[in-house]
N, C-alpha and C positions, 0 to 999 in steps of 0.2 A: 810629436810630443815626446819628451824625454822622461823616462821613469827611472829613478835611482834604484839600484839593486839593494835589497835589504841587507843589513849587517847581520852577522851571525848571532849577535846578542839582541836582536829585535824580533818581535812577533806582531803580526797585525791582529786586529780584534776578531776577525772571523776565524783565523786559525786558533787563537787563544780560546774562543768560545767552545771549540771542539774539545778542549781540555778541561772544561769547567768541572766535570764530575770525576776527573781522574784523581785518585787519592795520592798519587806520587807528585802532584803539582801543588806548590804553595803559592797562594795569591797574596801579594804584599801591596798594601795601599800606603803610599808615602805622603799623602796629603795631611792637612791638619784635621783634628777631631771634628770640628764643625762641618767641614766638607764631607768627611766620612759619614757623619750622621745624616746629612742631607740625601746622599745617594752613594751606594757602594755595590760592589760585586759580591754575590753570596759567598760566604765562607772565607772572606778575605781578612787578613790580619792587618791591623793599623799600627804602623810605626812611622810617625812623621819624619820627614827627611832630616830635619834638624836634630832629631833624637836618635837617629840611626847609629852613630858611633857609640852612644851611651847604652843602647839597647841591643847591640849586636849579639850579645850572649843569648838572647831569646831565639836566635836563628841557628845557633850552633848545632842543634840536633837535626837540622834539615840540610846539612852540607851535601848529602847524597841525593837530594831532590832538586828538581828544577823549580826556580822561583820566577813567577811572572810578576813584574813590578809595574804598578800603574799609579798615575796621578790624574790631574784634570785633563791635560792635553798632551802629556808625554815629555815635558821638559825636565821636571824634577825627577821623574822616574828614570830618565836617561842618565842623569848624574848619579842617582842611587844605584842603578844597574852597574855602571862602571866601578863605583866604589865597592860594591859587593863582589864583583868578578875579580877585582884586584886582590881580594882577600880569600879567594879560592872557592867562592860560591858559583853555582851554575844559574845565573840570573839572566832574564830576558826582559827588555823594555817593551811594554805594550804600546806600540806607536799610536798616537792619537788620543790616548788616555780614555778616561771614562766618558768624555764627551763624544768621541767616535764610537765607543761601545754602545752608548745609549741611542745614537743615531740609527743603529742597526736593530734597535729594539731587543737587544740581548737582555737576559735577566738581571734585574737590579733590586736592591732593597732600599727603602727609605725609612727614616726615623732613627732615633737614638738606639744605641746598642743595649 
């Protein structure tokens, strides 16, 4: 079986979980608000992918921090990660998204913010 080597701008859910309580890590959810309210990673910030260019200023004070970007399965967060890194951020796409995260029974929050 062939396993692809992870890209430098990717992180798997188990390695990401180890960073959950690290104050130097920013958790960014790029899903829509309804998805975020259904299930999210604790202490994550919601900026839907479509609003990222309009709300980038909200991230400017974290240019020196690592940003872990997630969505449902990793597709939207892949594109958001590339967009952020092209603008000088240190972002990593959480491969598999919150679906993979929840399969490992990692901490989540349900309900409206």
